[in-house]
C-alpha positions in Angstrom: 0.0 0.0 0.0 2.8 2.4 0.9 4.3 2.1 -2.6 0.9 2.8 -4.3 0.3 6.0 -2.3 3.9 7.2 -2.4 4.0 6.9 -6.2 0.6 8.6 -6.6 1.5 11.6 -4.5 4.9 11.8 -6.2 3.3 11.8 -9.6 0.2 13.9 -8.9 1.0 16.1 -5.9 -2.0 17.6 -4.3 -4.3 15.2 -6.1 -7.7 16.4 -4.7 -7.0 20.1 -4.4 -7.1 22.0 -1.2 -10.8 22.1 -0.5 -11.7 19.8 2.4 -14.1 17.0 2.0 -17.8 17.8 2.6 -17.6 15.1 5.3 -14.8 17.1 7.1 -17.0 20.2 7.1 -19.9 18.2 8.6 -17.6 16.5 11.2 -16.2 19.9 12.3 -19.7 21.0 13.1 -20.4 17.8 15.1 -17.1 18.0 16.9 -17.7 21.6 18.0 -21.1 20.6 19.4 -19.5 17.7 21.3 -16.9 20.0 22.8 -14.0 18.3 21.1 -10.7 20.2 21.3 -7.9 17.7 20.2 -8.3 15.8 17.0 -6.4 12.8 15.5 -6.5 12.4 11.7 -5.1 9.0 10.8 -4.1 8.8 7.1 -3.9 12.6 6.8 -2.4 12.7 3.3 -1.1 16.1 2.3 -3.4 17.7 5.0 -6.4 19.1 3.2 -8.8 17.8 5.9 -6.4 18.1 8.8 -5.7 21.7 8.0 -9.5 22.4 7.9 -9.8 21.2 11.5 -6.8 23.3 12.5 -8.3 26.4 10.9 -11.5 25.7 12.8 -9.6 26.0 16.1 -8.9 22.4 16.9 -5.4 21.1 18.0 -4.7 18.5 15.3 -2.3 15.6 14.9 -2.0 13.8 11.5 -0.5 10.4 10.7 0.7 9.7 7.2 2.7 6.9 5.6 3.8 8.7 2.4 7.0 10.9 2.7 5.9 12.9 -0.3 2.4 13.6 1.1 4.0 14.6 4.4 6.4 17.0 2.7 3.5 18.6 0.9 1.5 18.9 4.2 4.3 20.5 6.1 5.0 23.1 3.4 2.1 25.4 4.4 1.3 24.2 7.9 2.4 25.6 11.2 -0.7 24.3 13.1 -0.8 20.5 12.5 1.6 18.1 14.2 2.4 15.3 11.8 3.9 11.9 12.3 5.3 9.7 9.6 4.2 6.1 9.8 1.4 3.5 9.2 -1.8 3.9 11.1 -1.4 0.2 12.0 1.7 1.2 14.0 -0.1 3.8 16.2 0.4 5.2 18.7 3.4 7.4 18.0 3.2 9.2 21.4 1.2 9.1 24.6 -1.4 11.6 23.5 -5.1 10.8 23.8 -7.8 12.7 21.9 -11.4 14.0 22.2 -12.1 13.2 18.6 -10.8 11.2 15.6 -11.6 12.0 12.0 -10.6 9.4 9.5 -11.3 9.9 5.8 -11.2 7.0 3.2 -8.5 5.0 5.1 -10.4 2.2 6.9 -11.6 0.6 3.6 -8.0 0.2 2.4 -7.3 -2.7 4.8 -8.4 -6.3 5.0 -10.7 -7.5 7.8 -8.1 -8.3 10.5 -6.2 -5.1 9.8 -9.4 -3.0 10.0 -10.1 -4.5 13.4 -6.5 -3.8 14.6 -6.7 -0.2 13.3 -10.0 0.6 15.0 -8.7 -0.9 18.2 -5.7 1.4 18.1 -8.0 4.3 17.5 -10.1 3.4 20.5 -7.0 3.2 22.7 -6.1 6.8 21.8 -9.6 8.1 22.3 -10.7 9.5 25.7 -13.6 8.0 27.5 -16.7 9.7 25.9 -14.6 10.8 22.9 -16.1 10.7 19.4 -15.0 9.2 16.1 -16.1 10.1 12.6 -15.1 7.7 9.9 -15.7 7.9 6.2 -15.5 4.9 3.8 -16.4 3.9 0.3 -19.9 2.6 0.0 -21.1 -0.5 -1.9 -22.8 2.0 -4.3 -19.5 3.3 -5.6 -19.3 2.6 -9.4 -16.0 0.8 -8.8 -17.5 -1.7 -6.4 -16.9 -5.2 -7.8 -14.2 -4.0 -10.2 -10.9 -5.9 -10.2 -9.7 -9.0 -8.3 -11.7 -10.0 -5.3 -9.3 -10.5 -2.3 -11.9 -10.9 0.4 -15.7 -10.6 0.6 -16.6 -7.1 -0.7 -12.9 -6.3 -1.0 -11.4 -5.7 -4.5 -8.1 -4.7 -5.9 -9.7 -2.0 -8.0 -6.4 -0.5 -9.0 -3.0 -2.4 -9.0 -1.6 -2.1 -5.5 -4.8 -0.6 -4.0 -7.3 -2.9 -2.3 -10.7 -1.4 -1.3 -13.5 -2.7 0.9 -16.9 -1.5 -0.1 -19.3 -1.0 2.8 -23.0 -1.6 3.3 -24.6 0.2 6.3 -24.8 -3.1 8.3 -21.2 -3.9 7.5 -20.0 -0.5 8.7 -22.1 -0.6 11.9 -20.7 -4.1 12.6 -17.1 -2.6 12.5 -18.0 -0.2 15.3 -19.8 -2.6 17.6 -19.1 -1.8 21.2 -19.4 2.0 20.6 -22.4 4.2 20.8 -23.5 5.0 17.3 -24.6 8.6 17.2 -25.2 9.1 13.4 -24.7 7.2 10.2 -25.5 7.9 6.6 -24.3 8.5 3.1 -23.0 11.6 1.5 -22.1 12.6 -2.1 -18.6 14.0 -2.0 -17.4 15.8 -5.2 -13.7 16.2 -5.6 -11.0 16.9 -8.2 -9.6 13.5 -9.0 -6.1 14.2 -10.4 -5.7 13.0 -13.9 -9.2 11.5 -13.9 -10.8 14.9 -13.6 -13.8 15.9 -11.4 -15.6 13.0 -9.8 -18.3 12.4 -7.1 -17.9 9.6 -4.6 -20.8 7.9 -2.8 -19.4 7.7 0.8 -20.8 6.2 4.0 -20.0 7.8 7.3 -20.4 6.8 10.9 -20.2 9.0 14.0 -19.7 7.1 17.3 -18.9 7.7 20.9 -16.3 5.6 22.9 
């Protein structure tokens, strides 16, 4: 996975532009209502969503595996603290957080790794803290494309495996937490060489 993302960021730079995802804008509103102050962003890429949380007044920590993406993130940031590494190797310090926002990362792993990643997130979340996760839905046009590696998980591009979530599938991943909200959102974005594109994303908002 690291090779795929490093090559992509190296070739395409700030692939999706600087405008944050609509899901980040929504999560910022929810986090403010919940009194969140410190936010962890696993898989922060070049920082377009992490920086949006920082501009909104949160103390933000980002985790990113791609050296190129991290270099891009740090160019314009004085507010976000970034660590280089895999989200599967968290934690990188002793910090705990009021909130975790994770955009389009969970679905990049197979079943056992997804469970391990979510457990690491829960361990870094304060009691009563909240998590907002965004994933590809099973209504994405690419669902079912490529080699199937697990149930509902396909290698849709060489070197990139994606799990496509139904609502029940996503809720099951977050069993043991209090589900506050869940739903779908259309998320338009610039898509590098592929041009403008709209994803059909599922989100879940849960309390530890």
